[in-house]
DRENVO-32305 format. One record per atom (N, C-alpha, C): x, y, z; residue number from 1; residue in one letter; atom name. Coordinates in Angstrom, 3 decimals, decimal comma. Example, Ala and Ser with C-alpha at 12.3 -4.5 7.8 and 13.67 -1.06 7.14 Angstrom:
2
+----------+----------+----------+-----+--------+-------+
!     east !    north !       up ! num ! residu ! atome !
+----------+----------+----------+-----+--------+-------+
!   13,190 !   -5,690 !    7,800 !   1 !      a !     N !
!   12,300 !   -4,500 !    7,800 !   1 !      a !    CA !
!   13,200 !   -3,300 !    7,800 !   1 !      a !     C !
!   12,850 !   -2,250 !    7,080 !   2 !      s !     N !
!   13,670 !   -1,060 !    7,140 !   2 !      s !    CA !
!   12,900 !    0,030 !    7,870 !   2 !      s !     C !
+----------+----------+----------+-----+--------+-------+
This chain:
64
+----------+----------+----------+-----+--------+-------+
!     east !    north !       up ! num ! residu ! atome !
+----------+----------+----------+-----+--------+-------+
!   47,738 !   81,792 !   18,100 !   1 !      x !     N !
!   47,375 !   80,463 !   17,629 !   1 !      x !    CA !
!   48,591 !   79,542 !   17,698 !   1 !      x !     C !
!   48,351 !   78,316 !   18,100 !   2 !      x !     N !
!   49,446 !   77,374 !   18,314 !   2 !      x !    CA !
!   49,601 !   76,433 !   17,120 !   2 !      x !     C !
!   50,849 !   76,091 !   16,802 !   3 !      x !     N !
!   51,144 !   75,168 !   15,704 !   3 !      x !    CA !
!   51,482 !   73,767 !   16,212 !   3 !      x !     C !
!   51,151 !   73,474 !   17,455 !   4 !      x !     N !
!   51,527 !   72,186 !   18,028 !   4 !      x !    CA !
!   50,387 !   71,169 !   17,981 !   4 !      x !     C !
!   49,654 !   71,154 !   16,873 !   5 !      x !     N !
!   48,561 !   70,199 !   16,692 !   5 !      x !    CA !
!   49,121 !   68,785 !   16,575 !   5 !      x !     C !
!   48,327 !   67,849 !   17,041 !   6 !      x !     N !
!   48,748 !   66,456 !   16,991 !   6 !      x !    CA !
!   47,935 !   65,714 !   15,939 !   6 !      x !     C !
!   48,543 !   64,746 !   15,324 !   7 !      x !     N !
!   47,891 !   63,901 !   14,336 !   7 !      x !    CA !
!   46,894 !   62,983 !   15,040 !   7 !      x !     C !
!   45,647 !   62,953 !   14,568 !   8 !      x !     N !
!   44,598 !   62,157 !   15,208 !   8 !      x !    CA !
!   44,954 !   60,682 !   15,270 !   8 !      x !     C !
!   45,449 !   60,147 !   14,181 !   9 !      x !     N !
!   45,777 !   58,716 !   14,138 !   9 !      x !    CA !
!   46,893 !   58,374 !   15,124 !   9 !      x !     C !
!   47,893 !   59,230 !   15,211 !  10 !      x !     N !
!   48,984 !   59,001 !   16,167 !  10 !      x !    CA !
!   48,475 !   59,028 !   17,606 !  10 !      x !     C !
!   47,587 !   59,961 !   17,898 !  11 !      x !     N !
!   47,015 !   60,049 !   19,249 !  11 !      x !    CA !
!   46,183 !   58,815 !   19,567 !  11 !      x !     C !
!   45,389 !   58,367 !   18,611 !  12 !      x !     N !
!   44,582 !   57,169 !   18,821 !  12 !      x !    CA !
!   45,471 !   55,944 !   19,041 !  12 !      x !     C !
!   46,550 !   55,857 !   18,277 !  13 !      x !     N !
!   47,458 !   54,725 !   18,433 !  13 !      x !    CA !
!   48,090 !   54,740 !   19,826 !  13 !      x !     C !
!   48,536 !   55,884 !   20,268 !  14 !      x !     N !
!   49,145 !   56,003 !   21,599 !  14 !      x !    CA !
!   48,124 !   55,662 !   22,686 !  14 !      x !     C !
!   46,896 !   56,165 !   22,534 !  15 !      x !     N !
!   45,843 !   55,892 !   23,520 !  15 !      x !    CA !
!   45,522 !   54,405 !   23,561 !  15 !      x !     C !
!   45,480 !   53,767 !   22,391 !  16 !      x !     N !
!   45,193 !   52,336 !   22,338 !  16 !      x !    CA !
!   46,286 !   51,537 !   23,052 !  16 !      x !     C !
!   47,526 !   51,861 !   22,776 !  17 !      x !     N !
!   48,652 !   51,164 !   23,414 !  17 !      x !    CA !
!   48,608 !   51,352 !   24,932 !  17 !      x !     C !
!   48,395 !   52,587 !   25,373 !  18 !      x !     N !
!   48,330 !   52,860 !   26,813 !  18 !      x !    CA !
!   47,170 !   52,130 !   27,474 !  18 !      x !     C !
!   46,038 !   52,092 !   26,812 !  19 !      x !     N !
!   44,869 !   51,425 !   27,372 !  19 !      x !    CA !
!   45,089 !   49,913 !   27,455 !  19 !      x !     C !
!   45,727 !   49,343 !   26,443 !  20 !      x !     N !
!   46,025 !   47,911 !   26,487 !  20 !      x !    CA !
!   46,988 !   47,583 !   27,631 !  20 !      x !     C !
!   47,909 !   48,478 !   27,914 !  21 !      x !     N !
!   48,812 !   48,280 !   29,056 !  21 !      x !    CA !
!   48,015 !   48,258 !   30,362 !  21 !      x !     C !
!   47,030 !   49,150 !   30,472 !  22 !      x !     N !
!   46,178 !   49,150 !   31,663 !  22 !      x !    CA !
!   45,411 !   47,838 !   31,784 !  22 !      x !     C !
!   44,906 !   47,342 !   30,667 !  23 !      x !     N !
!   44,192 !   46,056 !   30,685 !  23 !      x !    CA !
!   45,104 !   44,971 !   31,254 !  23 !      x !     C !
!   46,320 !   44,896 !   30,747 !  24 !      x !     N !
!   47,260 !   43,870 !   31,215 !  24 !      x !    CA !
!   47,578 !   44,040 !   32,699 !  24 !      x !     C !
!   47,828 !   45,285 !   33,111 !  25 !      x !     N !
!   48,148 !   45,550 !   34,515 !  25 !      x !    CA !
!   46,982 !   45,174 !   35,431 !  25 !      x !     C !
!   45,783 !   45,631 !   35,091 !  26 !      x !     N !
!   44,625 !   45,364 !   35,936 !  26 !      x !    CA !
!   44,312 !   43,875 !   35,990 !  26 !      x !     C !
!   44,482 !   43,183 !   34,872 !  27 !      x !     N !
!   44,248 !   41,750 !   34,857 !  27 !      x !    CA !
!   45,247 !   41,030 !   35,763 !  27 !      x !     C !
!   46,503 !   41,429 !   35,691 !  28 !      x !     N !
!   47,534 !   40,835 !   36,534 !  28 !      x !    CA !
!   47,234 !   41,109 !   38,007 !  28 !      x !     C !
!   46,851 !   42,342 !   38,342 !  29 !      x !     N !
!   46,507 !   42,658 !   39,726 !  29 !      x !    CA !
!   45,347 !   41,792 !   40,207 !  29 !      x !     C !
!   44,345 !   41,614 !   39,358 !  30 !      x !     N !
!   43,162 !   40,849 !   39,763 !  30 !      x !    CA !
!   43,506 !   39,398 !   40,082 !  30 !      x !     C !
!   44,544 !   38,887 !   39,448 !  31 !      x !     N !
!   44,926 !   37,484 !   39,661 !  31 !      x !    CA !
!   45,900 !   37,300 !   40,821 !  31 !      x !     C !
!   46,613 !   38,348 !   41,180 !  32 !      x !     N !
!   47,670 !   38,201 !   42,179 !  32 !      x !    CA !
!   47,337 !   38,794 !   43,546 !  32 !      x !     C !
!   46,333 !   39,635 !   43,616 !  33 !      x !     N !
!   46,053 !   40,323 !   44,868 !  33 !      x !    CA !
!   45,386 !   39,378 !   45,862 !  33 !      x !     C !
!   45,655 !   39,577 !   47,136 !  34 !      x !     N !
!   45,181 !   38,655 !   48,166 !  34 !      x !    CA !
!   43,822 !   39,030 !   48,760 !  34 !      x !     C !
!   43,187 !   40,056 !   48,248 !  35 !      x !     N !
!   41,899 !   40,512 !   48,756 !  35 !      x !    CA !
!   40,860 !   40,343 !   47,657 !  35 !      x !     C !
!   39,831 !   39,531 !   47,910 !  36 !      x !     N !
!   38,834 !   39,202 !   46,888 !  36 !      x !    CA !
!   38,090 !   40,435 !   46,383 !  36 !      x !     C !
!   37,737 !   41,333 !   47,280 !  37 !      x !     N !
!   37,001 !   42,542 !   46,876 !  37 !      x !    CA !
!   37,839 !   43,408 !   45,940 !  37 !      x !     C !
!   39,088 !   43,599 !   46,289 !  38 !      x !     N !
!   39,989 !   44,409 !   45,461 !  38 !      x !    CA !
!   40,290 !   43,672 !   44,157 !  38 !      x !     C !
!   40,445 !   42,367 !   44,235 !  39 !      x !     N !
!   40,680 !   41,566 !   43,042 !  39 !      x !    CA !
!   39,543 !   41,730 !   42,039 !  39 !      x !     C !
!   38,315 !   41,669 !   42,518 !  40 !      x !     N !
!   37,148 !   41,820 !   41,639 !  40 !      x !    CA !
!   37,074 !   43,229 !   41,056 !  40 !      x !     C !
!   37,497 !   44,213 !   41,839 !  41 !      x !     N !
!   37,516 !   45,588 !   41,346 !  41 !      x !    CA !
!   38,481 !   45,711 !   40,163 !  41 !      x !     C !
!   39,679 !   45,141 !   40,296 !  42 !      x !     N !
!   40,644 !   45,200 !   39,201 !  42 !      x !    CA !
!   40,183 !   44,382 !   37,997 !  42 !      x !     C !
!   39,498 !   43,285 !   38,250 !  43 !      x !     N !
!   38,948 !   42,505 !   37,138 !  43 !      x !    CA !
!   37,939 !   43,337 !   36,362 !  43 !      x !     C !
!   37,079 !   44,051 !   37,079 !  44 !      x !     N !
!   36,094 !   44,934 !   36,448 !  44 !      x !    CA !
!   36,797 !   46,036 !   35,653 !  44 !      x !     C !
!   37,822 !   46,635 !   36,239 !  45 !      x !     N !
!   38,568 !   47,688 !   35,536 !  45 !      x !    CA !
!   39,214 !   47,147 !   34,263 !  45 !      x !     C !
!   39,761 !   45,935 !   34,317 !  46 !      x !     N !
!   40,376 !   45,331 !   33,130 !  46 !      x !    CA !
!   39,345 !   45,173 !   32,019 !  46 !      x !     C !
!   38,157 !   44,709 !   32,394 !  47 !      x !     N !
!   37,100 !   44,528 !   31,400 !  47 !      x !    CA !
!   36,665 !   45,870 !   30,804 !  47 !      x !     C !
!   36,508 !   46,877 !   31,650 !  48 !      x !     N !
!   36,104 !   48,202 !   31,169 !  48 !      x !    CA !
!   37,161 !   48,801 !   30,243 !  48 !      x !     C !
!   38,426 !   48,658 !   30,622 !  49 !      x !     N !
!   39,497 !   49,190 !   29,783 !  49 !      x !    CA !
!   39,594 !   48,413 !   28,481 !  49 !      x !     C !
!   39,269 !   47,127 !   28,508 !  50 !      x !     N !
!   39,240 !   46,330 !   27,283 !  50 !      x !    CA !
!   38,213 !   46,870 !   26,298 !  50 !      x !     C !
!   37,056 !   47,252 !   26,810 !  51 !      x !     N !
!   36,020 !   47,852 !   25,954 !  51 !      x !    CA !
!   36,511 !   49,187 !   25,405 !  51 !      x !     C !
!   37,122 !   49,980 !   26,261 !  52 !      x !     N !
!   37,666 !   51,267 !   25,816 !  52 !      x !    CA !
!   38,720 !   51,063 !   24,736 !  52 !      x !     C !
!   39,614 !   50,105 !   24,942 !  53 !      x !     N !
!   40,659 !   49,821 !   23,953 !  53 !      x !    CA !
!   40,054 !   49,406 !   22,621 !  53 !      x !     C !
!   39,018 !   48,604 !   22,670 !  54 !      x !     N !
!   38,346 !   48,169 !   21,446 !  54 !      x !    CA !
!   37,725 !   49,354 !   20,704 !  54 !      x !     C !
!   37,107 !   50,250 !   21,449 !  55 !      x !     N !
!   36,516 !   51,450 !   20,838 !  55 !      x !    CA !
!   37,578 !   52,345 !   20,212 !  55 !      x !     C !
!   38,701 !   52,488 !   20,897 !  56 !      x !     N !
!   39,796 !   53,305 !   20,363 !  56 !      x !    CA !
!   40,345 !   52,659 !   19,094 !  56 !      x !     C !
!   40,521 !   51,342 !   19,121 !  57 !      x !     N !
!   41,036 !   50,631 !   17,943 !  57 !      x !    CA !
!   40,100 !   50,795 !   16,753 !  57 !      x !     C !
!   38,790 !   50,703 !   17,000 !  58 !      x !     N !
!   37,818 !   50,882 !   15,918 !  58 !      x !    CA !
!   37,942 !   52,274 !   15,294 !  58 !      x !     C !
!   38,093 !   53,280 !   16,131 !  59 !      x !     N !
!   38,246 !   54,642 !   15,617 !  59 !      x !    CA !
!   39,573 !   54,784 !   14,866 !  59 !      x !     C !
!   40,634 !   54,201 !   15,412 !  60 !      x !     N !
!   41,956 !   54,225 !   14,764 !  60 !      x !    CA !
!   41,875 !   53,624 !   13,366 !  60 !      x !     C !
!   41,162 !   52,507 !   13,222 !  61 !      x !     N !
!   41,053 !   51,829 !   11,933 !  61 !      x !    CA !
!   40,299 !   52,653 !   10,907 !  61 !      x !     C !
!   39,493 !   53,576 !   11,316 !  62 !      x !     N !
!   38,780 !   54,455 !   10,382 !  62 !      x !    CA !
!   39,722 !   55,439 !    9,696 !  62 !      x !     C !
!   40,894 !   55,666 !   10,304 !  63 !      x !     N !
!   41,828 !   56,671 !    9,791 !  63 !      x !    CA !
!   43,001 !   56,059 !    9,053 !  63 !      x !     C !
!   42,847 !   54,863 !    8,516 !  64 !      x !     N !
!   43,941 !   54,223 !    7,747 !  64 !      x !    CA !
!   44,198 !   54,945 !    6,459 !  64 !      x !     C !
+----------+----------+----------+-----+--------+-------+
């Protein structure tokens, strides 16, 4: 048996931060890329990651 368990709240916080970074990156790519199809793909990814980040934040707030 392993003793390297992680704290749920800490994991949620890290996941939220990482997901928000993806949102920012994908949004920036969508605005700067020179190909409309790829730009729209990154815009969609930014929106999807935004929803994921919101869900993670909601779960994180339950563990205050």
